[in-house]
Structure formats: C-alpha cells, structure tokens
C-alpha positions as CSV (number, residue, x, y, z in Angstrom):
1,X,9.1,-34.6,-71.2
2,X,6.8,-37.4,-70.0
3,X,9.8,-39.5,-68.8
4,X,11.1,-36.9,-66.4
5,X,7.9,-36.3,-64.2
6,X,7.2,-40.0,-63.9
7,X,10.0,-40.8,-61.4
8,X,9.1,-37.7,-59.4
9,X,5.4,-38.8,-59.2
10,X,6.4,-42.3,-58.2
11,X,8.7,-40.9,-55.4
12,X,5.9,-38.6,-54.2
13,X,3.5,-41.6,-54.2
14,X,6.0,-43.7,-52.4
15,X,6.6,-41.0,-49.8
16,X,2.8,-40.5,-49.3
17,X,2.3,-44.3,-49.0
18,X,5.0,-44.5,-46.4
19,X,3.6,-41.6,-44.4
20,X,0.1,-43.2,-44.6
21,X,1.5,-46.5,-43.3
22,X,3.3,-44.8,-40.5
23,X,0.0,-43.0,-39.6
24,X,-1.8,-46.4,-39.7
25,X,0.8,-48.0,-37.5
26,X,0.5,-45.2,-34.9
27,X,-3.3,-45.4,-34.9
28,X,-3.1,-49.2,-34.4
29,X,-0.6,-48.7,-31.5
30,X,-2.9,-46.1,-29.9
31,X,-5.9,-48.4,-30.3
32,X,-4.1,-51.2,-28.6
33,X,-3.0,-48.9,-25.8
34,X,-6.5,-47.6,-25.3
35,X,-8.0,-51.1,-25.1
36,X,-5.3,-52.4,-22.7
37,X,-7.2,-52.3,-19.4
38,X,-4.3,-53.5,-17.3
39,X,-2.1,-50.8,-18.8
40,X,-4.7,-48.1,-18.2
41,X,-5.1,-49.3,-14.6
42,X,-1.3,-49.3,-14.1
43,X,-1.1,-45.8,-15.6
44,X,-4.0,-44.4,-13.6
45,X,-3.3,-46.2,-10.3
46,X,-3.5,-43.0,-8.2
47,X,-6.8,-42.0,-9.7
48,X,-8.2,-45.5,-9.0
49,X,-7.0,-45.4,-5.4
50,X,-8.5,-42.0,-4.9
51,X,-11.8,-43.1,-6.4
52,X,-11.8,-46.3,-4.3
53,X,-11.1,-44.3,-1.1
54,X,-13.8,-41.8,-2.0
55,X,-16.3,-44.6,-2.6
56,X,-15.4,-46.3,0.6
57,X,-15.8,-43.0,2.5
58,X,-19.2,-42.5,1.0
59,X,-20.3,-46.0,1.9
60,X,-19.0,-45.5,5.5
61,X,-20.8,-42.2,5.8
62,X,-24.1,-43.7,4.5
63,X,-23.8,-46.7,6.8
64,X,-23.0,-44.5,9.8
65,X,-25.9,-42.2,9.1
66,X,-28.2,-45.1,8.7
67,X,-27.1,-46.5,12.1
68,X,-27.4,-43.1,13.7
69,X,-30.9,-42.6,12.3
70,X,-32.1,-46.0,13.5
71,X,-30.6,-45.5,17.0
72,X,-32.1,-42.1,17.2
73,X,-35.5,-43.4,16.1
74,X,-35.3,-46.2,18.7
75,X,-34.3,-43.8,21.5
76,X,-37.2,-41.5,20.7
77,X,-39.9,-44.2,20.2
78,X,-41.3,-44.2,23.8
79,X,-41.7,-40.4,23.9
80,X,-43.3,-40.4,20.4
81,X,-45.7,-43.1,21.5
82,X,-46.7,-40.9,24.5
83,X,-47.1,-37.9,22.2
84,X,-49.3,-40.0,20.0
85,X,-51.5,-41.1,22.9
86,X,-51.8,-37.5,24.1
87,X,-52.8,-36.4,20.6
88,X,-55.3,-39.2,20.3
89,X,-56.7,-38.2,23.7
90,X,-56.9,-34.5,23.0
91,X,-58.1,-34.7,19.3
92,X,-59.1,-38.2,18.1
93,X,-59.6,-36.9,14.5
94,X,-55.9,-35.9,14.2
95,X,-53.6,-38.8,15.1
96,X,-50.7,-38.1,12.7
97,X,-48.0,-35.6,13.7
98,X,-47.0,-32.8,11.4
99,X,-43.4,-32.7,12.4
100,X,-40.5,-34.3,10.4
101,X,-39.5,-37.8,11.6
102,X,-35.8,-37.0,12.2
103,X,-34.3,-34.3,14.4
104,X,-33.3,-31.0,12.8
105,X,-29.5,-31.2,13.4
106,X,-29.4,-34.6,11.8
107,X,-31.3,-33.3,8.7
108,X,-28.8,-30.5,8.4
109,X,-25.9,-32.9,8.7
110,X,-27.3,-35.2,6.0
111,X,-27.8,-32.2,3.7
112,X,-24.2,-31.0,4.3
113,X,-22.9,-34.5,3.6
114,X,-24.9,-34.7,0.4
115,X,-23.5,-31.3,-0.7
116,X,-19.9,-32.4,0.1
117,X,-20.3,-35.6,-1.9
118,X,-21.7,-33.8,-4.9
119,X,-18.9,-31.1,-4.7
120,X,-16.2,-33.7,-4.4
121,X,-17.7,-35.8,-7.2
122,X,-17.9,-32.9,-9.6
123,X,-14.3,-31.9,-8.8
124,X,-13.1,-35.4,-9.5
125,X,-15.1,-35.6,-12.8
126,X,-13.7,-32.1,-13.8
127,X,-10.1,-33.2,-13.2
128,X,-10.6,-36.5,-14.9
129,X,-12.0,-34.8,-18.0
130,X,-9.2,-32.2,-18.0
131,X,-6.6,-34.9,-17.8
132,X,-8.2,-36.9,-20.6
133,X,-8.3,-34.0,-23.0
134,X,-5.2,-33.1,-24.9
135,X,-3.3,-30.0,-23.8
136,X,-4.6,-26.7,-25.2
137,X,-8.2,-27.8,-25.5
C-alpha cells in the first residue's frame, strides 16, 4: 500500500514545483518589465507627450500672466502715484490704499486659469490611475 501513493505524491510535488517555478519566472519577467524605464516610456509615449504639452501650456500661461501683470502695474503706476499724493494731501494718517493691487478682470482670469489647471490635472490623474489598475477593479 505504501508503494502505490509514493509515485503519485512525487508527481504532485513535481507538478506543484513546476507551477511554482513558472510563477516565479512570470514574477521575475514582470519585475524586469516594471523597472525598464525606456520600455515604460516607449509604451506610454502618448501620455508623456500629453503631460509635456500640458506642462508647457501651464508654463506659458504663468509666464504670460506674469508679463501682463507687470505691464499692467507699470501702466497704472503714474495714476497710482497721483492717487497716493491725493490721499496723503487729504488724510495724512491714511496713506495706504484699501483696494487690491490688480484689476478685477485680471483677478477673475487668474482664478479661472487656476480652476482649469486643477480640473485638467485631476482628470489626467484619474485617467492615469484607471489605466494603471487592472480591469474590473
């Protein structure tokens, strides 16, 4: 009786060992693929281009806004100096103005740009996470 189950146990052990080795090889292959930066960049070229274009657009918008703000400030400087002189003449104790430094439409534009950047960034992150997760998660 003991001679008959022994070959079956050995066959089962060999089969389990082979399946385990196949699993280890697959895990090793996936590890190499996950650490292959060039391969990941090649596989995700469209995402990288989209992220680069988005980053370039954000930089251009920030630079343009900065230039527009500096030109707007320079254009308003003489009138602001006259207002300051009038305030100093009328009420010497209150020299500082209470108004915001930038014009209202520019403040609204900057707020809308910030909102658009946050919305686009959150959509990009959501899509990236959904693509990274396996199907059915």
